[in-house]
C-alpha positions as CSV (number, residue, x, y, z in Angstrom):
1,M,49.7,9.9,4.3
2,A,46.9,8.5,6.3
3,K,44.8,10.9,8.2
4,S,41.7,9.9,10.1
5,K,39.8,10.6,13.3
6,N,41.7,7.7,14.8
7,S,45.1,9.2,14.2
8,Q,44.5,12.5,15.9
9,G,45.9,13.2,19.3
10,T,48.8,10.7,19.6
11,P,52.4,11.8,19.7
12,A,53.2,8.9,17.4
13,T,51.0,10.0,14.5
14,V,52.1,13.6,15.0
15,A,55.8,12.6,14.8
16,L,55.2,10.5,11.7
17,T,53.3,13.3,10.0
18,K,55.9,15.9,11.0
19,A,58.6,13.7,9.5
20,G,56.7,13.3,6.3
21,M,56.5,9.5,6.6
22,T,53.8,7.4,5.1
23,F,51.8,5.3,7.5
24,T,48.4,3.8,8.0
25,T,46.2,3.8,11.1
26,H,44.4,0.7,12.2
27,A,41.9,1.1,15.1
28,Y,40.2,-1.8,16.8
29,E,38.0,-2.3,19.9
30,H,40.4,-3.0,22.8
31,D,39.2,-5.7,25.2
32,P,40.3,-4.8,28.8
33,A,40.4,-8.6,29.6
34,A,42.9,-9.4,26.9
35,K,46.0,-11.2,28.2
36,S,48.3,-9.9,25.5
37,Y,47.8,-6.4,24.0
38,G,50.0,-7.3,21.0
39,L,48.4,-10.6,20.2
40,E,45.0,-9.0,20.6
41,A,46.0,-6.3,18.0
42,A,47.2,-8.9,15.6
43,E,44.0,-11.0,15.9
44,A,41.7,-8.0,15.8
45,L,43.4,-6.6,12.7
46,G,43.8,-9.9,10.9
47,L,47.6,-9.7,10.8
48,Q,50.3,-12.2,11.2
49,P,51.8,-11.9,14.7
50,E,55.4,-11.8,13.3
51,Q,54.5,-8.6,11.5
52,V,53.1,-6.8,14.6
53,F,55.6,-5.5,17.1
54,K,55.4,-4.7,20.8
55,T,57.4,-2.0,22.5
56,L,59.1,-3.0,25.7
57,L,61.1,-0.7,28.1
58,V,64.2,-2.2,29.7
59,E,66.9,-1.0,32.0
60,V,70.3,-1.7,30.5
61,D,73.0,-1.1,33.1
62,G,70.6,1.1,34.9
63,K,69.6,3.3,31.9
64,L,66.2,3.0,30.2
65,S,66.1,1.7,26.7
66,V,63.5,0.3,24.2
67,G,63.2,-3.1,22.7
68,V,60.8,-3.7,19.8
69,V,60.0,-7.4,19.1
70,P,57.2,-9.4,17.4
71,V,54.2,-9.8,19.6
72,D,54.4,-13.6,19.5
73,K,58.0,-13.5,20.9
74,Q,59.7,-12.5,24.1
75,L,62.5,-10.0,24.5
76,D,65.9,-11.7,25.1
77,L,67.3,-9.5,27.8
78,K,70.9,-10.7,27.2
79,A,70.6,-10.0,23.5
80,V,69.2,-6.4,24.0
81,A,72.0,-5.7,26.6
82,A,74.6,-6.8,24.1
83,A,73.0,-4.8,21.3
84,L,73.3,-1.7,23.4
85,N,76.9,-2.5,24.5
86,G,75.6,-3.2,28.0
87,K,76.2,-6.0,30.5
88,K,72.9,-6.5,32.2
89,A,69.2,-5.8,31.3
90,A,66.0,-6.1,33.2
91,M,62.4,-5.1,32.4
92,A,61.6,-1.6,33.4
93,D,59.0,-0.8,36.0
94,P,55.7,-0.3,34.2
95,A,55.0,3.0,36.1
96,A,58.5,4.2,35.1
97,A,57.8,3.2,31.5
98,E,54.6,5.2,31.4
99,R,56.2,8.2,33.0
100,I,59.2,8.3,30.7
101,T,57.3,7.6,27.4
102,G,54.1,9.5,28.0
103,Y,52.1,6.5,27.0
104,V,50.1,3.9,29.0
105,V,51.2,0.2,29.2
106,G,49.6,-1.6,26.3
107,G,49.7,1.5,24.2
108,I,53.4,2.4,24.3
109,S,54.6,3.3,20.9
110,P,58.3,3.3,19.9
111,I,57.5,6.5,18.1
112,G,56.8,9.9,19.6
113,Q,58.0,9.2,23.1
114,K,58.7,12.1,25.4
115,R,62.4,11.4,25.1
116,L,64.3,9.6,22.5
117,L,65.7,6.5,24.2
118,P,68.3,4.0,22.9
119,T,66.2,1.7,20.8
120,V,66.8,-1.8,19.3
121,V,64.3,-3.2,16.8
122,D,64.4,-6.9,16.3
123,A,66.1,-7.7,13.0
124,S,63.1,-9.7,11.8
125,A,61.3,-6.4,11.2
126,T,63.3,-6.0,8.0
127,D,61.8,-9.2,6.6
128,H,58.5,-7.3,6.1
129,E,57.4,-4.6,3.7
130,T,55.2,-3.2,6.5
131,V,55.3,-3.6,10.2
132,Y,52.7,-2.6,12.8
133,V,53.4,-0.9,16.1
134,S,51.2,0.7,18.8
135,G,49.9,4.1,17.7
136,G,50.1,5.5,21.2
137,R,47.0,4.2,22.8
138,R,45.3,0.8,23.4
139,G,43.2,-0.1,20.3
140,L,45.3,1.7,17.7
141,D,48.2,0.4,15.6
142,L,50.2,2.1,12.9
143,G,51.5,0.4,9.8
144,L,54.8,1.7,8.4
145,S,57.9,0.5,6.7
146,P,60.6,-1.0,8.9
147,A,63.1,1.5,7.5
148,D,60.9,4.5,8.6
149,L,60.5,2.9,12.0
150,I,64.2,2.5,12.4
151,K,65.0,6.0,11.1
152,L,62.4,7.8,13.2
153,T,63.5,6.0,16.4
154,A,67.2,6.2,15.6
155,A,67.2,2.4,16.3
156,R,69.8,-0.2,15.7
157,T,68.7,-3.7,14.6
158,A,69.7,-6.9,16.2
159,S,68.3,-10.4,16.9
160,I,66.7,-9.6,20.3
161,A,63.6,-11.9,20.2
162,R,63.3,-15.4,21.4
């Protein structure tokens, strides 16, 4: 289990440690001018974008949910709605996303949120031995197995990226 000064203090690392899951921490210098937090992380860490996943909050039929997709893709709103047995999905308000997760935009982790929300992880995650998600703050990603990500977030998988 990875433990470093960079892993202290985020609910995501606490949740992973408490669950006894193996993970690695990957810190990098966040550039406030970066246009895409996820692509910035992939480039800074020397990772393939399809292996680095971003966490997006959506409203499906008026209820907040989470979509987790590769950083080089977009969330297919119709697909995420269908995966959650809903009819209509829209991106959540960023302020609401921060309030409900306890994280700031650009550092929202699918792990360790204040409340467990319905979560869908893009099926492509299972193509990799390790995936990377935000560690709960800008400039920190966590590497873990897709199975552990799915288990800890009680997620379902579906093709939700385009």
